[in-house]
VEXTORBA-9607 format. One record per residue (C-alpha): residue number from 1; residue in three letters; x negated, y negated, z negated. Coordinates in steps of 0.02 Angstrom, whole numbers, plus 50000, padded with zeros to 5 digits. Each point is the difference from the previous one (the first is absolute). Example, Ala and Ser with C-alpha at 12.3 -4.5 7.8 and 13.67 -1.06 7.14 Angstrom:
2
1; ALA; 49385; 50225; 49610 .
2; SER; 49931; 49828; 50033 .
This chain:
282
1; MET; 52186; 51499; 52118 .
2; PRO; 49900; 50130; 49973 .
3; PRO; 50042; 50173; 50058 .
4; GLN; 50101; 50097; 49874 .
5; ARG; 49936; 50175; 49942 .
6; LYS; 50130; 50118; 49994 .
7; ARG; 49872; 50098; 49863 .
8; ASN; 49847; 49964; 49928 .
9; PRO; 49869; 50119; 49940 .
10; ASN; 50023; 50080; 49840 .
11; GLY; 49971; 49878; 49854 .
12; ALA; 49996; 49863; 50099 .
13; GLY; 50192; 49950; 49949 .
14; THR; 50163; 49958; 50117 .
15; ILE; 50064; 49848; 50049 .
16; THR; 50214; 50007; 50039 .
17; LYS; 50121; 49856; 50030 .
18; ARG; 50136; 49967; 49868 .
19; LYS; 50180; 49967; 50026 .
20; ASP; 49966; 49813; 49957 .
21; GLY; 49872; 49983; 50150 .
22; ARG; 49847; 50006; 49891 .
23; TYR; 49881; 50134; 50015 .
24; GLN; 49933; 50118; 49860 .
25; ALA; 49823; 50070; 49957 .
26; ALA; 49985; 50164; 49898 .
27; VAL; 49835; 50032; 49946 .
28; TYR; 49940; 50136; 49856 .
29; VAL; 49882; 49887; 49881 .
30; LEU; 49896; 50059; 49841 .
31; GLN; 50085; 49942; 49835 .
32; PRO; 49879; 49923; 49844 .
33; ASP; 50043; 50178; 49923 .
34; GLY; 49917; 50107; 50145 .
35; THR; 50161; 50054; 50078 .
36; ARG; 50073; 49950; 50178 .
37; ALA; 50169; 49922; 50046 .
38; ARG; 50089; 49926; 50148 .
39; LYS; 49977; 49807; 50020 .
40; PHE; 50111; 49903; 50087 .
41; ALA; 49971; 49837; 50101 .
42; TYR; 50105; 49895; 50102 .
43; GLY; 49975; 49890; 50152 .
44; LYS; 50107; 49885; 50126 .
45; THR; 49898; 50068; 50147 .
46; TRP; 49927; 50174; 50034 .
47; ALA; 49832; 49921; 50009 .
48; GLU; 50031; 49909; 49839 .
49; CYS; 50034; 50164; 49904 .
50; ASP; 49857; 50099; 50099 .
51; THR; 49877; 49872; 49915 .
52; LYS; 50078; 50027; 49829 .
53; ARG; 49990; 50190; 50039 .
54; ARG; 49811; 49984; 50056 .
55; ASP; 49971; 49912; 49824 .
56; LEU; 50085; 50129; 49910 .
57; LEU; 49885; 50134; 50093 .
58; ALA; 49826; 49901; 49976 .
59; LYS; 50046; 49998; 49789 .
60; VAL; 50025; 50198; 50023 .
61; ASP; 49842; 50007; 50104 .
62; GLN; 49911; 49894; 49850 .
63; GLY; 50078; 50097; 49870 .
64; VAL; 50083; 49824; 49910 .
65; PRO; 50168; 50060; 49910 .
66; VAL; 50148; 49908; 50072 .
67; PRO; 50141; 50009; 49853 .
68; MET; 50174; 50029; 50074 .
69; ARG; 50060; 49849; 49891 .
70; SER; 49897; 49872; 49932 .
71; ALA; 49964; 49952; 49819 .
72; LYS; 50110; 49846; 49914 .
73; LEU; 49896; 49866; 49942 .
74; SER; 50050; 50058; 49823 .
75; GLU; 49891; 50160; 50035 .
76; TRP; 49867; 49922; 50108 .
77; LEU; 49970; 49842; 49892 .
78; PRO; 49948; 50093; 49838 .
79; TYR; 49902; 50149; 50107 .
80; TRP; 49902; 49850; 50094 .
81; LEU; 49984; 49921; 49829 .
82; GLU; 49924; 50147; 49908 .
83; ASN; 49915; 50111; 50112 .
84; ILE; 49913; 49843; 50128 .
85; VAL; 49997; 49830; 49898 .
86; LYS; 49949; 50084; 49829 .
87; PRO; 49858; 50091; 50047 .
88; ARG; 49911; 49873; 50120 .
89; ARG; 50052; 49812; 49931 .
90; LYS; 49976; 49918; 49831 .
91; ARG; 50119; 50034; 49852 .
92; THR; 50060; 49815; 50003 .
93; THR; 50049; 50023; 50192 .
94; TYR; 50095; 50161; 49950 .
95; ALA; 50084; 49924; 49843 .
96; LYS; 50048; 49828; 50125 .
97; TYR; 50087; 50136; 50138 .
98; GLU; 50067; 50100; 49873 .
99; THR; 50098; 49864; 49941 .
100; HIS; 50059; 49962; 50145 .
101; ILE; 50040; 50163; 50073 .
102; ARG; 50108; 50020; 49837 .
103; LEU; 50089; 49845; 49982 .
104; TYR; 50029; 49956; 50163 .
105; LEU; 49964; 50124; 50146 .
106; VAL; 50080; 50160; 49948 .
107; PRO; 50159; 49914; 49919 .
108; MET; 50052; 49900; 50163 .
109; LEU; 49914; 50101; 50136 .
110; GLY; 49957; 50152; 49918 .
111; SER; 50155; 50101; 50081 .
112; LYS; 49920; 49972; 50187 .
113; ARG; 49918; 50133; 50078 .
114; LEU; 49844; 49941; 50062 .
115; GLU; 50053; 50040; 50204 .
116; SER; 50160; 49911; 49980 .
117; LEU; 49936; 49832; 49906 .
118; SER; 50003; 49858; 50117 .
119; VAL; 49967; 49813; 50026 .
120; ALA; 50159; 49949; 49946 .
121; ASP; 49999; 50112; 49835 .
122; VAL; 49820; 49904; 49958 .
123; ARG; 50058; 49843; 50028 .
124; ARG; 50166; 50030; 49910 .
125; PHE; 49890; 50059; 49845 .
126; LEU; 49895; 49842; 50000 .
127; VAL; 50129; 49881; 50017 .
128; ARG; 50081; 50064; 49860 .
129; LEU; 49852; 50021; 49884 .
130; GLU; 49965; 49836; 50019 .
131; GLN; 50147; 49938; 49958 .
132; GLN; 50004; 50104; 49856 .
133; SER; 49801; 49952; 49941 .
134; THR; 49887; 49895; 50080 .
135; ALA; 49937; 49991; 50173 .
136; ALA; 49833; 50051; 49930 .
137; THR; 50065; 50164; 49939 .
138; ALA; 50083; 50048; 50156 .
139; LYS; 49830; 49958; 50090 .
140; GLU; 49908; 50118; 49894 .
141; SER; 50145; 50123; 50020 .
142; HIS; 50000; 49975; 50191 .
143; ARG; 49806; 50023; 49981 .
144; VAL; 50008; 50173; 49908 .
145; LEU; 50138; 50079; 50115 .
146; ARG; 49893; 49951; 50165 .
147; THR; 49848; 50104; 49908 .
148; ALA; 50103; 50148; 49957 .
149; LEU; 50084; 50008; 50172 .
150; THR; 49811; 49974; 50083 .
151; ALA; 49956; 50165; 49908 .
152; ALA; 50158; 50072; 50062 .
153; CYS; 49964; 49973; 50183 .
154; ARG; 49815; 50050; 49965 .
155; GLU; 50073; 50177; 49942 .
156; GLU; 50131; 49994; 50151 .
157; LEU; 50148; 50007; 49888 .
158; VAL; 50073; 49839; 50096 .
159; MET; 49939; 49938; 50169 .
160; ARG; 50009; 49804; 49970 .
161; ASN; 49985; 49898; 49839 .
162; VAL; 50143; 49889; 49986 .
163; ALA; 49942; 49893; 49880 .
164; THR; 49876; 49913; 50100 .
165; LEU; 50122; 49940; 50115 .
166; VAL; 50091; 49908; 49858 .
167; GLU; 49929; 49830; 49930 .
168; PRO; 49990; 49997; 49825 .
169; PRO; 50045; 49848; 49906 .
170; SER; 49897; 49846; 49981 .
171; ALA; 49956; 49988; 49819 .
172; GLU; 49950; 49817; 49951 .
173; ALA; 49809; 49978; 49950 .
174; ARG; 49967; 49973; 49791 .
175; ASP; 49987; 49825; 49978 .
176; LEU; 49821; 49999; 49901 .
177; SER; 49938; 49863; 49936 .
178; PRO; 49806; 50027; 49937 .
179; TRP; 49921; 49893; 49875 .
180; SER; 49900; 49860; 50019 .
181; LEU; 49827; 50005; 49939 .
182; ASP; 50051; 49870; 49844 .
183; GLU; 50131; 50134; 49957 .
184; THR; 49881; 50138; 50036 .
185; LEU; 49860; 49927; 49871 .
186; SER; 50152; 49947; 49875 .
187; PHE; 50062; 50180; 49989 .
188; LEU; 49796; 50065; 49960 .
189; THR; 49983; 49884; 49878 .
190; VAL; 50164; 50037; 49906 .
191; ALA; 49959; 50184; 50042 .
192; ARG; 49813; 50013; 49932 .
193; LYS; 50037; 50068; 49833 .
194; ASP; 50132; 50129; 50071 .
195; PRO; 49941; 50179; 50001 .
196; LEU; 50027; 50032; 50199 .
197; TYR; 49902; 49842; 50026 .
198; ALA; 49863; 50095; 50111 .
199; ALA; 50145; 50100; 50103 .
200; PHE; 50085; 49810; 50023 .
201; VAL; 49831; 49938; 50071 .
202; LEU; 49989; 50149; 50119 .
203; ALA; 50166; 49982; 50059 .
204; ILE; 49962; 49820; 50039 .
205; ALA; 49829; 50005; 50070 .
206; LEU; 50008; 50161; 50105 .
207; GLY; 50193; 50018; 50030 .
208; PHE; 49979; 50174; 49916 .
209; ARG; 50174; 50084; 49985 .
210; ARG; 50069; 50053; 49833 .
211; GLY; 49955; 50172; 50028 .
212; GLU; 49848; 49985; 50051 .
213; ILE; 49949; 49893; 49857 .
214; VAL; 50059; 50139; 49881 .
215; GLY; 49922; 50128; 50095 .
216; LEU; 49825; 49923; 49988 .
217; ARG; 49839; 50108; 49921 .
218; TRP; 49855; 49891; 49931 .
219; GLU; 49897; 50129; 50107 .
220; ASN; 50074; 49897; 50134 .
221; VAL; 49952; 49842; 49948 .
222; ASP; 49816; 49937; 50005 .
223; LEU; 49991; 49846; 49913 .
224; ASP; 49813; 49972; 50019 .
225; LYS; 50009; 50016; 50183 .
226; ARG; 50168; 49907; 49986 .
227; GLU; 50101; 50134; 50124 .
228; ILE; 50172; 50087; 49962 .
229; ARG; 50067; 50153; 50084 .
230; VAL; 50173; 50050; 50008 .
231; ARG; 50001; 50203; 50004 .
232; THR; 50174; 50043; 49935 .
233; GLN; 50183; 49907; 49932 .
234; ARG; 50104; 50051; 49850 .
235; GLN; 50175; 50002; 50064 .
236; ARG; 50166; 50057; 49909 .
237; VAL; 50146; 50077; 50073 .
238; ARG; 50162; 50044; 49912 .
239; GLY; 49894; 49979; 49830 .
240; GLU; 49867; 50114; 50055 .
241; ALA; 49824; 49913; 50001 .
242; TYR; 49860; 50073; 50127 .
243; GLU; 49864; 49959; 50092 .
244; ASP; 49991; 49973; 50183 .
245; ASP; 49885; 49928; 50150 .
246; PRO; 50010; 49804; 50037 .
247; LYS; 50079; 49957; 50134 .
248; GLY; 49914; 49952; 50161 .
249; ARG; 49825; 49940; 50026 .
250; ARG; 49968; 49986; 49789 .
251; ARG; 49940; 50157; 49980 .
252; LYS; 49838; 50006; 50125 .
253; GLN; 49970; 49829; 49939 .
254; THR; 49858; 49924; 49880 .
255; LEU; 50046; 49811; 49965 .
256; PRO; 49906; 49870; 49942 .
257; LEU; 50054; 49939; 49802 .
258; PRO; 50035; 49819; 49992 .
259; ALA; 49903; 49930; 49851 .
260; LEU; 50164; 49921; 49942 .
261; CYS; 50036; 50208; 49941 .
262; VAL; 49825; 50038; 49939 .
263; ALA; 50021; 49922; 49817 .
264; PRO; 50190; 50077; 49978 .
265; LEU; 49943; 50157; 50038 .
266; ARG; 49835; 50002; 49893 .
267; TRP; 50115; 49957; 49857 .
268; GLU; 50133; 50136; 50043 .
269; ARG; 49875; 50138; 50009 .
270; LEU; 49923; 49929; 49820 .
271; ARG; 50178; 49990; 49921 .
272; GLN; 50045; 50198; 50077 .
273; ALA; 49824; 50042; 49928 .
274; ALA; 50033; 49916; 49819 .
275; ARG; 50169; 50103; 50009 .
276; ARG; 49931; 50162; 50043 .
277; GLU; 49877; 49988; 49853 .
278; ALA; 50132; 49942; 49876 .
279; ALA; 50096; 50142; 50050 .
280; GLY; 49882; 50114; 49968 .
281; ASP; 49962; 49963; 49826 .
282; GLN; 50181; 50035; 49950 .
């Protein structure tokens, strides 16, 4: 066992043995408001306690605040959502995270403090949520919690992410039944006179998402060269429409335009021009 020191240099903290046999370290640490307070750490052995003391001193040297008590999840999750997720992630991601925090995580885990949240707490939460909703919902809430706790670890509010130690529920994949060629051709035949026919053709021929089709601009379509580019997508979150960058590599791609799409797009451009001209005469 390392030699026990009766006195440490000023500011290095102290280690004492408690009546219950455990060891207690005391170090003055920086608080988030700039003040200093005495922080205690405990260990079964002197060496374990000394390691914790040194960790606290390292944070003191680095100027890292060490709160006396960690925040509750009901405090940390909204802070993380507004100050970390919102400025850096897409609005659709923010809205999805906010829904899981508001409906599931805060009501069911909000009273737990970051430092006291255990693997068992997370596991019980997931089992209960899966029983009340679906495995897919529980799996997504687990992902949100895991991401939030990763940020808490990065800010050194907790030493480990307990959510990573819990396996999320297994959600069954949706049973997709794609159309056959005959079904696709039948749909296009029926939809030929529909005002959205050009959009249907783009979705089928190029696999464009709805937001990518709605956000498409004529300046990004070259019918002569038969090229198309996706530069923006149109989204709607809680009733508010806005433009956003497309997902993945689409934003940098110029795609060849299939011959199937050329005639519907030419017709759509002529139809829009006629409507603008008619509107100008009124």
